[in-house]
C-alpha positions in Angstrom: 186.0 170.4 170.8 184.7 168.5 173.7 181.7 166.1 173.1 179.3 164.1 175.1 177.5 161.3 173.3 175.1 159.4 175.6 173.0 156.2 174.6 176.8 154.9 173.5 175.8 151.7 173.5 172.7 152.4 171.3 172.6 151.9 167.3 172.8 155.5 166.7 174.9 156.1 169.8 178.0 153.9 168.6 177.5 155.5 165.0 177.8 158.8 166.0 180.8 157.9 167.9 182.3 156.3 165.3 181.3 159.5 162.7 182.7 161.7 164.3 186.1 160.2 164.8 186.1 159.8 161.4 185.2 163.3 160.4 186.4 165.3 163.6 189.7 165.9 165.8 187.2 166.5 168.9 187.3 165.1 171.9 184.4 162.6 172.4 183.2 161.1 175.5 180.2 158.8 175.7 177.5 157.5 178.7 175.8 154.5 178.9 173.0 154.1 181.5 175.7 153.2 184.0 179.2 155.0 183.1 180.9 157.7 181.7 184.0 157.0 179.2 186.5 160.0 178.6 190.3 160.6 178.8 190.7 156.8 178.8 189.0 156.6 182.3 186.0 155.0 182.8 183.6 156.6 185.9 180.3 155.6 187.6 177.3 157.6 187.0 173.6 158.0 187.1 172.4 160.1 183.8 169.3 161.1 185.4 171.4 162.8 188.8 173.0 166.3 188.0 174.5 165.8 191.2 176.2 163.0 189.6 177.3 164.2 186.4 179.0 166.9 188.1 181.2 164.8 190.2 182.1 162.5 187.3 183.2 165.5 185.3 184.7 167.1 188.1 186.8 163.8 188.5 188.3 163.6 184.9 188.7 167.4 185.1 186.2 167.3 181.7 184.1 170.5 180.1 181.6 169.4 177.8 181.4 172.2 174.7 178.0 170.5 173.2 176.2 167.4 174.6 174.3 164.9 172.0 171.9 163.4 173.8 171.1 159.9 171.7 169.8 158.3 175.2 166.3 156.9 174.5 163.4 154.3 175.6 162.7 153.5 172.1 160.1 150.6 171.9 157.0 152.1 172.0 154.7 149.7 173.3 156.9 149.0 176.2 157.0 153.0 176.7 153.2 152.7 176.7 152.6 150.0 179.5 156.3 151.3 181.4 155.4 155.1 181.5 157.4 156.3 184.5 160.6 154.3 183.1 159.1 156.2 179.9 159.6 159.3 181.7 162.7 159.0 183.1 164.6 157.1 179.7 163.0 159.7 177.8 161.8 163.7 179.6 163.6 163.5 182.6 167.1 162.6 181.2 166.5 165.7 178.9 165.9 167.8 181.6 169.2 166.7 183.2 171.5 166.9 180.2 170.2 171.0 179.6 170.6 171.6 183.3 174.4 170.5 182.9 174.6 171.9 179.5 173.7 175.5 181.3 176.3 174.5 184.1 178.9 174.8 181.7 177.6 177.0 178.9 177.9 173.9 176.2 175.3 173.3 173.5 173.0 170.4 173.7 171.8 168.4 170.4 168.5 166.4 171.2 167.6 163.6 169.0 163.8 163.4 168.9 161.6 161.8 166.4 158.2 162.1 163.8 156.6 160.0 167.1 155.4 163.6 168.0 152.9 163.8 165.2 149.9 162.1 165.1 150.4 160.7 161.8 147.5 161.7 159.9 148.7 164.1 157.4 152.3 163.7 156.7 154.5 164.7 155.5 155.8 166.8 157.8 157.8 170.0 157.9 159.1 171.7 161.0 156.7 174.0 161.4 153.8 171.3 161.9 152.2 171.1 164.7 152.8 168.3 167.3 150.2 165.8 168.3 151.3 162.6 169.7 149.6 159.5 169.7 151.6 157.1 172.4 153.0 158.2 175.2 156.5 157.6 173.6 156.1 160.6 171.5 154.6 162.4 174.3 157.9 161.8 176.2 159.7 162.7 173.2 157.8 166.2 172.3 158.0 166.4 176.4 161.8 166.4 175.7 161.8 168.9 172.9 159.9 171.7 175.3 162.2 171.1 177.9 165.0 172.1 175.7 163.6 174.5 174.1 162.7 176.4 177.1 165.8 175.2 178.8 167.8 178.7 178.0 170.7 176.5 176.3 171.6 176.1 172.7 170.0 173.6 171.6 169.1 171.7 168.5 166.5 169.2 168.4 166.7 167.0 165.6 163.5 164.6 164.4 164.9 161.6 162.5 162.8 158.3 161.9 163.1 154.4 160.5 166.4 154.4 161.5 168.3 151.7 159.9 171.9 150.6 159.3 174.6 147.6 160.4 174.4 147.3 163.8 177.2 144.9 165.0 175.8 142.3 167.2 172.9 145.4 168.9 169.4 145.2 169.1 168.2 145.0 165.7 166.4 148.1 164.1 163.2 147.3 161.2 165.4 146.5 158.4 168.0 143.9 160.6 164.9 142.2 161.8 163.4 141.4 157.9 166.6 140.2 156.8 167.4 138.0 159.8 164.0 136.5 159.3 164.0 136.3 155.9 168.1 134.6 156.3 166.0 132.1 158.1 163.2 131.3 156.2 160.9 132.5 158.2 157.4 134.3 157.6 157.2 137.6 158.7 153.8 139.4 158.9 154.2 143.3 157.7 152.3 146.5 157.8 151.4 147.6 154.6 149.6 151.0 155.7 151.9 152.9 158.0 154.6 155.2 156.1 157.6 156.8 156.5 161.2 157.4 155.3 164.0 155.2 156.0 166.5 156.8 157.7 170.4 155.6 157.1 172.1 156.1 160.7 175.1 157.0 159.1 173.7 160.2 157.1 172.0 161.4 159.7 175.3 160.8 162.2 177.2 162.7 159.3 173.7 165.4 159.7 174.7 166.1 163.4 178.4 166.7 162.9 177.3 169.3 160.1 174.7 170.9 162.7 177.5 171.3 165.2 180.0 172.7 162.4 177.4 175.0 161.9 176.3 176.0 165.5 172.4 175.4 163.9 169.6 175.5 166.8 166.0 175.0 166.8 163.7 172.0 165.3 165.7 170.4 162.1 164.2 167.4 160.0 166.9 165.0 159.3 165.5 161.9 157.2 166.2 160.2 153.9 164.8 161.3 150.8 161.9 158.3 150.1 158.8 158.0 151.9 157.3 154.4 150.9 155.0 151.7 153.4 156.4 149.4 156.1 155.9 146.8 153.5 158.0 148.5 150.4 160.7 148.5 152.8 160.8 144.9 153.8 160.4 144.4 149.9 163.7 146.7 148.7 165.4 144.7 151.8 164.8 141.3 150.3 165.9 142.5 147.0 169.7 144.1 148.2 170.3 140.9 150.5 169.0 139.0 147.5 166.6 136.9 150.4 163.2 135.3 149.3 160.3 137.7 149.2 157.4 135.1 149.3 158.4 134.9 153.5 157.1 138.9 153.7 153.1 138.7 154.5 151.4 141.8 153.7 148.5 142.9 156.5 147.0 146.3 157.8 148.3 147.7 161.2 144.6 146.7 162.7 145.4 142.8 161.7 148.5 143.1 163.6 147.9 144.4 166.4 149.9 146.6 168.3 149.6 148.1 172.4 150.6 151.8 171.5 149.2 152.9 168.4 151.4 154.7 165.4 151.5 157.7 163.1 150.4 155.6 160.1 150.8 158.3 157.4 153.9 160.0 159.1 157.9 160.9 156.7 160.2 163.9 157.7 160.3 166.8 155.0 163.4 167.6 154.9 164.1 171.0 152.6 165.7 173.0 156.0 168.1 170.3 156.4 169.2 170.9 152.9 169.3 174.3 152.7 171.4 174.4 156.1 173.5 171.7 156.4 173.4 170.7 152.5 171.9 167.3 153.6 172.7 164.9 150.8 170.6 161.4 152.3 171.7 158.3 150.6 169.2 156.4 148.4 167.6 153.3 150.3 169.4 151.2 147.3 173.1 152.6 148.1 172.1 152.8 152.0 171.2 148.6 152.1 174.1 147.9 149.6 176.3 149.9 152.1 174.5 147.8 154.9 175.6 144.9 153.4 178.7 145.6 152.5 179.3 146.8 156.5 178.1 143.3 157.9 180.3 141.1 154.9 183.0 142.9 156.4 182.5 142.5 160.0 181.4 138.4 159.1 184.9 138.1 157.5 
């Protein structure tokens, strides 16, 4: 099977490539914002251009069976103030991916988010009606709708609060907490925003299972434990044996952010447990796995 992973330089993209190399014998290609890597070659590409995709694929003779769209602009505040860029990165890219998939009769796995919901009455199943409250959420919902109405075989994987060792990449929230506490820096952490921390390794393995089982439609993949940002930060401090007194509890209103967030969010994963046997690790185990990976890479 030939699989393309977009967003290959990001945290999730890197994790997907690592897990798929470990679990499968699939031929994997990686796509970044400007390059396409396959069969030992590198080609320039504009991911937003169908013509650029076709040229790169024709040059390499690559025929994709599955395209995993893990690329996205995820900085919520930046999306709010840079809307055209956010739309291109999140919605327009999904449109191009589905157009290319249609040409090659390929399947699509679109990575989405709990931010398609308003966070008033979470946690949410796949059947709850979306109602995004920020521009990032609107672009991701648009991407979902594009995939759902494209005519291609598409799985839309909603997830949230990703964590795991990132090895020099942009820090996720638990990595940011660990970094600040390691430097004995005081941090403000929100106590009234709730969700499910999700280990990227578990999400990547779930994507593998979704492809293996040829699943389409919306499916939630997230950790089993729902908690506040503050509780997550405290768990990070405990896992890495750091001083939690540097953590200062604040409300979202006290912190102040450019874009609103879904405050009482969360994803219910009964469908994923039924269809792919999802067995997400506990937060404690996930953080210990993250710590082990960090220590191994620091040697």
